[in-house]
C-alpha positions as CSV (number, residue, x, y, z in Angstrom):
1,M,-0.3,-0.1,0.0
2,S,3.0,2.3,0.8
3,K,4.1,2.5,-2.6
4,L,0.7,3.2,-4.2
5,A,0.0,5.8,-1.4
6,R,3.2,7.6,-2.6
7,Q,2.7,7.4,-6.2
8,Y,-0.8,8.7,-5.9
9,L,-0.5,11.4,-2.9
10,I,2.6,13.2,-4.5
11,V,0.8,13.6,-7.6
12,Y,-2.7,14.5,-5.9
13,A,-0.7,17.0,-3.9
14,I,0.8,18.8,-7.0
15,V,-2.5,19.1,-9.0
16,M,-4.3,20.1,-6.0
17,G,-1.9,22.8,-5.3
18,A,-2.3,24.0,-8.8
19,D,-5.8,24.0,-8.4
20,W,-6.2,25.6,-5.1
21,L,-3.8,28.4,-5.9
22,Q,-6.3,29.8,-8.3
23,G,-9.2,29.5,-5.7
24,P,-9.0,32.7,-3.5
25,Y,-8.7,35.1,-6.5
26,V,-10.7,33.9,-9.8
27,Y,-13.5,36.4,-8.5
28,S,-11.4,39.1,-7.7
29,L,-9.2,38.8,-11.1
30,Y,-12.3,39.0,-13.0
31,K,-14.1,41.7,-11.2
32,E,-11.6,43.9,-9.4
33,Q,-8.6,43.9,-11.6
34,Y,-10.5,43.4,-15.0
35,G,-13.5,45.5,-13.9
36,F,-16.1,43.0,-15.2
37,S,-19.6,43.4,-13.6
38,E,-20.9,40.7,-11.3
39,R,-23.3,39.3,-13.6
40,F,-20.4,39.2,-16.4
41,V,-18.2,37.1,-13.9
42,A,-21.2,34.9,-13.8
43,L,-21.1,34.3,-17.4
44,L,-17.4,33.2,-17.1
45,F,-18.2,30.9,-14.5
46,V,-21.4,29.6,-16.3
47,T,-19.3,28.9,-19.6
48,G,-16.8,26.8,-17.3
49,F,-19.7,24.8,-15.8
50,L,-21.4,24.2,-19.3
51,S,-18.1,23.2,-20.7
52,A,-17.7,20.7,-17.7
53,G,-21.3,19.2,-18.0
54,L,-21.0,18.7,-21.6
55,T,-17.7,17.2,-21.6
56,A,-18.0,15.2,-18.5
57,P,-19.3,12.1,-19.8
58,L,-17.3,11.8,-23.0
59,V,-14.1,12.5,-20.3
60,G,-15.2,9.5,-18.2
61,A,-15.7,7.5,-21.2
62,W,-12.2,8.4,-22.7
63,A,-10.6,7.7,-19.3
64,D,-12.2,4.3,-19.3
65,Q,-11.6,3.3,-22.9
66,Y,-8.1,5.2,-23.7
67,G,-6.2,5.2,-20.1
68,R,-6.7,7.0,-16.9
69,K,-3.2,7.9,-16.9
70,R,-3.1,9.5,-20.4
71,L,-6.3,11.3,-19.5
72,C,-4.3,13.0,-16.4
73,L,-1.6,14.0,-18.7
74,T,-4.0,15.8,-20.9
75,F,-5.6,17.7,-17.8
76,C,-2.1,18.9,-17.0
77,V,-1.8,20.3,-20.6
78,T,-5.3,21.6,-20.9
79,Y,-5.3,23.2,-17.1
80,A,-1.9,25.0,-17.8
81,L,-3.8,26.2,-21.0
82,T,-6.5,27.7,-18.8
83,C,-4.1,29.6,-16.7
84,A,-2.2,30.9,-19.6
85,C,-5.8,32.3,-20.7
86,I,-6.9,33.9,-17.9
87,L,-3.7,36.1,-17.9
88,I,-5.0,38.0,-21.2
89,P,-8.2,40.4,-20.5
90,Y,-9.3,39.8,-23.6
91,L,-13.0,38.2,-23.6
92,P,-12.8,35.4,-26.7
93,V,-9.4,34.1,-24.4
94,L,-10.8,34.4,-21.2
95,L,-14.3,32.3,-22.4
96,M,-11.4,29.8,-24.3
97,G,-9.7,29.7,-20.5
98,R,-13.2,28.9,-19.3
99,L,-13.9,26.1,-21.9
100,L,-10.5,24.5,-21.1
101,G,-10.9,24.7,-17.8
102,G,-14.2,23.1,-17.6
103,V,-12.8,20.2,-19.4
104,S,-10.0,20.1,-17.1
105,T,-12.1,19.8,-14.0
106,S,-14.1,16.9,-15.5
107,I,-10.9,15.0,-15.6
108,L,-9.6,16.0,-12.5
109,Y,-12.5,14.8,-10.4
110,S,-13.1,11.2,-12.4
111,A,-9.9,10.2,-14.0
112,F,-7.5,10.4,-11.0
113,E,-9.7,8.7,-8.4
114,S,-10.6,6.1,-11.1
115,W,-7.0,5.4,-11.3
116,L,-6.3,5.0,-7.7
117,I,-9.1,2.8,-7.1
118,S,-8.2,0.6,-10.4
119,A,-4.7,0.2,-9.3
120,S,-5.8,-0.8,-5.8
121,N,-8.1,-3.4,-7.1
122,T,-4.9,-4.7,-9.4
123,L,-2.8,-4.9,-6.2
124,G,-5.8,-6.8,-4.4
125,L,-5.9,-4.1,-1.5
126,P,-8.3,-4.5,1.3
127,Q,-11.3,-1.8,1.2
128,S,-9.6,-0.5,4.6
129,D,-6.5,0.5,2.8
130,L,-8.2,2.0,0.0
131,S,-10.1,4.2,3.0
132,T,-6.7,4.8,4.3
133,I,-5.5,6.5,1.2
134,L,-8.6,8.5,0.4
135,G,-8.6,10.1,3.9
136,R,-4.8,10.9,3.7
137,A,-5.7,12.4,0.1
138,T,-8.0,14.9,1.8
139,L,-5.6,15.5,4.8
140,V,-3.0,16.1,2.2
141,N,-5.3,18.2,0.0
142,G,-6.1,20.3,3.1
143,F,-2.5,21.1,3.8
144,V,-1.7,21.9,0.3
145,A,-4.7,24.2,0.0
146,S,-4.0,26.1,3.2
147,G,-0.5,26.7,2.0
148,A,-1.7,27.7,-1.2
149,G,-4.0,30.1,0.4
150,V,-1.0,31.9,2.2
151,F,1.4,31.6,-0.6
152,S,-1.2,32.9,-3.1
153,N,-1.9,35.9,-0.7
154,Q,1.9,36.6,-0.6
155,L,2.2,36.5,-4.4
156,V,-0.6,38.9,-4.8
157,A,1.0,41.3,-2.3
158,L,4.6,41.1,-3.5
159,S,3.4,41.3,-7.3
160,G,0.5,43.5,-6.9
161,S,-1.6,41.4,-9.3
162,F,-4.2,38.8,-8.7
163,A,-2.9,37.1,-12.0
164,S,0.0,36.0,-10.3
165,P,-1.0,32.8,-8.5
166,F,-2.0,31.7,-12.1
167,V,1.4,31.6,-13.3
168,A,2.7,29.6,-10.0
169,S,-0.3,27.3,-11.0
170,G,0.8,26.7,-14.5
171,V,4.5,25.9,-13.5
172,L,2.9,23.1,-10.9
173,L,1.0,21.7,-13.7
174,L,4.0,21.1,-15.8
175,L,5.7,19.5,-12.8
176,A,2.7,17.2,-12.2
177,Y,3.2,16.3,-16.0
178,V,6.6,14.9,-15.5
179,V,6.0,13.2,-12.3
180,I,2.6,11.2,-13.6
181,R,4.8,10.2,-16.8
182,G,7.6,8.9,-14.4
183,L,5.6,7.4,-11.7
184,W,2.2,5.8,-12.9
185,R,1.3,2.9,-14.7
186,E,-1.7,2.7,-17.2
187,N,-5.1,1.6,-16.3
188,Y,-8.2,1.2,-18.1
189,G,-12.1,0.3,-17.7
190,G,-12.6,-3.2,-18.4
191,V,-12.3,-6.8,-17.2
192,D,-8.6,-6.6,-17.5
193,S,-7.6,-3.1,-16.4
194,N,-4.2,-3.6,-17.6
195,K,-5.5,-3.4,-21.1
196,A,-7.1,-1.1,-23.5
197,T,-10.2,-2.2,-25.4
198,I,-10.0,-1.0,-28.9
199,S,-13.3,0.7,-30.0
200,N,-14.1,2.9,-33.2
201,D,-16.7,4.9,-31.3
202,T,-15.1,8.3,-30.8
203,F,-18.0,9.7,-28.8
204,Q,-18.8,6.6,-26.8
205,L,-22.2,6.5,-27.2
206,A,-22.4,2.9,-26.6
207,R,-20.5,3.0,-23.3
208,L,-22.5,5.7,-22.4
209,A,-25.9,4.4,-23.0
210,Q,-24.6,1.3,-21.2
211,A,-23.5,3.2,-18.1
212,W,-26.8,5.1,-17.8
213,K,-28.9,1.6,-17.7
214,I,-26.7,0.8,-15.0
215,V,-27.2,3.9,-13.1
216,V,-31.0,3.5,-13.8
217,S,-31.6,0.1,-12.9
218,D,-29.7,0.6,-9.4
219,P,-31.5,3.0,-6.8
220,N,-28.1,3.0,-4.8
221,L,-26.4,4.6,-7.7
222,L,-29.2,7.2,-8.6
223,V,-28.8,8.1,-5.0
224,L,-25.0,8.4,-5.4
225,G,-25.4,10.6,-8.3
226,L,-28.0,12.8,-6.4
227,T,-25.5,13.2,-3.8
228,Q,-22.6,14.4,-5.9
229,T,-24.9,16.8,-7.4
230,C,-26.3,18.4,-4.5
231,F,-23.0,18.7,-2.5
232,E,-20.5,19.2,-5.5
233,G,-23.0,21.6,-6.7
234,S,-23.6,23.5,-3.8
235,M,-19.4,23.5,-3.2
236,Y,-19.1,24.8,-6.6
237,L,-21.7,27.8,-5.9
238,F,-20.0,28.2,-2.5
239,V,-16.6,29.1,-4.5
240,F,-18.4,32.0,-6.3
241,L,-20.5,33.0,-3.3
242,W,-18.3,33.0,-0.3
243,V,-16.4,36.2,-1.2
244,P,-19.4,38.6,-2.1
245,S,-21.0,37.3,1.1
246,L,-18.2,38.1,3.5
247,Q,-17.8,41.3,1.9
248,E,-21.4,42.2,2.3
249,S,-21.4,41.4,6.0
250,S,-18.1,43.2,6.4
251,P,-17.9,46.9,7.3
252,D,-14.5,47.1,5.5
253,P,-14.8,44.8,2.6
254,S,-11.5,46.0,1.0
255,S,-9.4,44.9,4.3
256,L,-10.7,41.3,3.9
257,P,-7.4,38.8,3.8
258,L,-9.0,36.5,1.5
259,G,-5.8,34.2,1.0
260,Y,-6.0,33.8,4.8
261,I,-9.5,33.3,5.1
262,F,-9.1,30.5,2.4
263,S,-6.6,29.0,4.3
264,S,-8.9,29.1,7.4
265,F,-11.1,26.9,5.3
266,M,-8.6,24.8,4.2
267,I,-7.6,23.8,7.8
268,S,-11.2,23.5,8.5
269,M,-11.3,20.9,5.6
270,M,-8.4,19.0,7.2
271,L,-10.0,18.8,10.6
272,G,-12.8,17.2,9.0
273,S,-10.2,14.6,7.2
274,L,-9.2,13.9,10.4
275,L,-12.6,13.3,11.9
276,Y,-13.1,11.2,9.0
277,T,-10.0,9.1,9.8
278,T,-11.1,8.9,13.6
279,I,-14.6,7.6,13.1
280,V,-13.4,4.7,10.4
281,S,-10.6,4.0,13.0
282,F,-13.3,3.6,16.0
283,N,-15.6,2.0,13.7
284,T,-12.8,-0.9,12.8
285,S,-11.6,-1.3,16.1
286,S,-15.2,-2.0,17.6
287,R,-16.5,-5.2,17.2
288,S,-20.2,-4.0,17.2
289,G,-19.4,-1.4,14.7
290,D,-21.2,-1.0,11.0
291,S,-19.7,-2.4,8.1
292,T,-17.4,-0.4,5.9
293,L,-20.2,0.3,3.3
294,V,-22.8,1.1,6.1
295,L,-20.6,3.4,7.9
296,H,-19.6,5.5,4.9
297,A,-23.4,5.7,3.9
298,K,-24.4,7.0,7.3
299,S,-21.3,9.2,7.0
300,S,-22.5,10.6,3.8
301,S,-26.2,11.4,5.2
302,L,-24.4,13.1,8.1
303,V,-22.3,15.3,6.0
304,C,-25.2,16.5,3.7
305,A,-27.4,17.2,6.7
306,T,-24.7,19.3,8.7
307,S,-23.9,21.0,5.3
308,A,-27.3,22.0,4.9
309,L,-27.4,23.4,8.4
310,T,-24.4,25.5,8.1
311,F,-25.7,27.1,4.8
312,S,-29.0,27.8,6.8
313,L,-27.1,29.6,9.3
314,A,-25.2,31.8,6.9
315,V,-28.2,32.8,5.5
316,N,-30.1,33.6,8.6
317,S,-27.1,35.9,9.9
318,S,-25.7,38.9,8.7
319,D,-22.8,38.9,11.2
320,E,-19.6,38.4,9.5
321,H,-18.0,36.2,12.2
322,V,-21.1,33.9,12.3
323,R,-20.7,33.7,8.3
324,F,-17.2,32.8,8.5
325,W,-17.6,30.1,11.0
326,A,-20.4,28.7,9.4
327,F,-18.6,28.6,6.2
328,C,-15.8,26.8,8.1
329,A,-18.1,24.3,9.2
330,F,-19.1,23.8,5.6
331,E,-15.6,23.2,4.7
332,A,-15.3,20.6,7.4
333,C,-17.8,18.8,5.9
334,V,-15.9,18.9,2.4
335,G,-13.2,17.4,4.5
336,M,-15.2,14.7,5.2
337,Y,-17.3,14.2,2.0
338,Y,-14.3,13.3,-0.6
339,P,-13.1,10.1,1.4
340,V,-16.9,8.9,2.2
341,Q,-18.0,9.5,-1.2
342,G,-15.0,7.9,-2.9
343,M,-15.3,4.7,-0.9
344,L,-18.9,4.6,-1.8
345,R,-17.8,5.0,-5.6
346,G,-15.2,2.5,-5.2
347,S,-17.6,0.1,-3.6
348,L,-20.9,0.5,-5.6
349,V,-19.4,1.4,-8.9
350,S,-17.9,-1.5,-11.3
351,N,-14.1,-0.7,-12.6
352,E,-15.4,-1.1,-16.5
353,H,-17.3,2.2,-15.9
354,R,-15.8,4.1,-13.0
355,A,-14.8,7.1,-14.9
356,T,-17.8,7.0,-17.2
357,L,-20.3,6.9,-14.3
358,S,-18.5,9.3,-12.0
359,S,-18.2,11.9,-15.0
360,L,-21.9,11.1,-15.8
361,F,-23.1,12.0,-12.5
362,R,-21.3,15.4,-12.9
363,V,-24.0,16.6,-16.0
364,P,-26.6,17.4,-13.5
365,L,-24.3,18.5,-11.2
366,N,-23.3,21.1,-13.5
367,I,-26.9,21.8,-14.7
368,F,-27.6,22.7,-11.2
369,V,-24.9,25.2,-10.8
370,V,-25.7,27.0,-14.4
371,V,-29.1,27.3,-13.3
372,S,-28.2,28.7,-9.9
373,L,-26.0,31.2,-11.4
374,L,-28.1,32.4,-14.2
375,T,-30.9,33.1,-11.6
376,G,-29.8,36.8,-10.9
377,V,-26.5,36.1,-8.6
378,S,-26.1,38.9,-6.4
379,S,-30.2,39.5,-6.2
380,A,-30.8,35.7,-5.5
381,R,-27.7,35.0,-3.5
382,Y,-29.3,33.8,-0.4
383,T,-32.0,32.2,-2.5
384,V,-29.4,30.0,-4.2
385,L,-27.9,29.5,-0.7
386,T,-31.2,28.4,0.7
387,A,-32.0,26.3,-2.4
388,S,-28.5,24.5,-1.9
389,A,-29.6,24.1,1.8
390,C,-32.8,22.0,1.1
391,M,-31.1,20.3,-1.8
392,L,-28.7,18.9,0.7
393,G,-31.2,17.8,3.2
394,F,-33.1,16.1,0.3
395,S,-29.9,14.2,-0.4
396,S,-29.4,13.4,3.4
397,L,-32.8,11.6,3.8
398,M,-32.6,9.9,0.4
399,T,-29.2,8.5,1.3
400,G,-30.7,7.2,4.8
401,A,-33.8,6.0,3.3
402,V,-32.1,4.1,0.1
403,I,-28.6,3.3,0.4
404,V,-28.2,2.6,4.1
405,N,-31.7,0.8,4.2
406,R,-30.7,-1.4,1.4
407,L,-27.3,-2.3,2.8
408,D,-28.8,-2.8,6.3
409,L,-30.8,-5.5,4.8
410,S,-28.0,-7.1,2.7
411,P,-25.8,-9.6,4.0
412,P,-22.2,-8.3,5.0
413,A,-19.8,-8.0,2.1
414,P,-16.4,-9.4,2.2
415,S,-13.5,-6.7,3.1
416,G,-11.5,-7.6,0.0
417,P,-10.8,-5.2,-3.0
418,A,-13.7,-2.7,-4.2
419,S,-16.4,-4.2,-6.4
420,H,-20.0,-3.3,-7.7
421,L,-22.9,-3.9,-5.5
422,A,-25.8,-4.3,-7.2
């Protein structure tokens, strides 16, 4: 396990560092440095989400068909180009950057995790080892993001430009390309994950149709997709809304240390990851504990319910400190969500269609985000947060009623490599 963990976590730390460097200043670069209106900034964000939604099914299918490592290398190239485009305040170039960013996001949140789970299955690692790697990944992500927030704050202070973190991000992406080529072995979706399946179907229509049939025939997968849509959709909206929400409640909006606030969010995410690891360890050591799948299903329901409460608190309070701590609590939920959801996907989704299904779930996710961003942005900010809270609450109830209930009624699964659970 240690070799696989090292191979994955090194790459994961680099690519997430590149991603998080951009986090605190995307909104400020567009609105404050380039002088675009909030509605136009929303249009740029919408372009990225539309791109992610339209390309997500193809990205997942291509990863399963042509190789997860190959798609991860492609991510490094497309995301580096995204960083280059955002440096040029010319509308067509900025729109091209958002299009490439959408494609890159689809790859980041499907191909990398699929590569890890497939490599884990090939090595015959038990679910507990995969859970450990996913927990460490979220913890590493928190460390990297916290450092990225501070580093980006210092870059902006030294350069006087919100664009400087994007240059540093591009450098990290080039490094990630080199490391992936040197450390990772290729794997694919299929019976033999080490071999590609030749297909002339460029748009992967047959594979997508087959994946869709699998989803609609399995209530567990439908709820899994619902959770991904509700939680990650709310998370992406949060990325757009946290800066103006805190600025609105602050007596001096221009003095807010956005980089340090972002780092605080990331520390909260790390604490959420540590809480996840503690819960899993306690459950494993307890003889009366739940099975691995039941524990993660219950955790998923709890994370969504808690996230709904944090958004409700932020909407109903105009105090900047209350909003800040509510947002920190939401980030702690993010820290638990990723390893929990990763374990559920690793156990409930077959290797052959893992990246395809992960990406397919991102289609409604991006539709949800686009519709929310087009509702009026500033005038509907709290309506969007309220709707997100309601969706998260509904997802929590459905996870408990469907996945937890079905798993409780099923016989215990062996604690071997992750496999599809019908």
